[in-house]
Residue, then its C-alpha position, 0 to 999 in steps of 0.5 A: m191070221n197073224f197080228k199085223v194083218f189083223i191090225k191092218l184090217i182094223k185100220y182099213l175098217l176104221i178108214i172106211i167108217l170115217l170116210i162113210i161118216a165124212t161123206s154123210v156129213g158132207y152130203l147133209w152140209l151141202t144139201y142144207i138150205d136156210d135162205t131168206i130172200t128180200s130182193g130179186q127172184a128166187y124159187g120161181f117167185t119175184i119179190g114185189d109181186d102182188k098176191e094174185t100174181t104170186y098165187e098164179k106162179a105157185p103151182r109151177a114154182l112148187s113143182m120145180l121144188k118138189g121131187y117127181n113123186s113128192i107132194v106139197y102140203m100146207e097146214i090148215k086148222s080144222d073148224v066145226d064144219s071141216a073136222e069130220l071131213l078132215a078126220a080131226e078134232s075141231n081146232h086141230t092143225v092138219m096138213v093137206e095137199a096144196l092144190l092151188h086151184d083158182v077157187g082157193y085164192p080167196a083163202f090165201r089172199i087174206k093171209a100175210q104168210w103162206d107156208f108150203y111143206i114139201d112131202g109134209s116135212y117141217f124140215n123142207k119148207l118154203s114160206l112166202i111173206f107179204c108186206d102191204e099186199k106185195l111179196c117182200e120175203i121168200y124163206r126157204h128151209r131144208k135139212y135132211f137131218e134132225f138133232p135129237 
């Protein structure tokens, strides 16, 4: 193999590597979401809805956000009674699947912010913030990368 052919192969290899890097960076940039919605509708929720209406909309809205095999989680803090059941020490935060059954509404009703994590990832999150018992802010954050 002569030197000119070798240099040409190196150039093509560098171009391919740069294209792969550019495509990866472009994908990460295009799929990055960091939205705060304070009016209108977004992600299946409506600003101004009360907590009960928002809770009723949550299963369908969250199913549209997650992938086919994805699971939506939420964080809970274990207490003395639930520690053994959750296999966690008391006062430890754990993620559990957000089933959003009717019996769970009272626990949500007392909170001013509901946080849901798609696939249990802190980098794929939907937060619903309530002001005066009405949905006042929807925050969506998703990124498929983490800086070291």
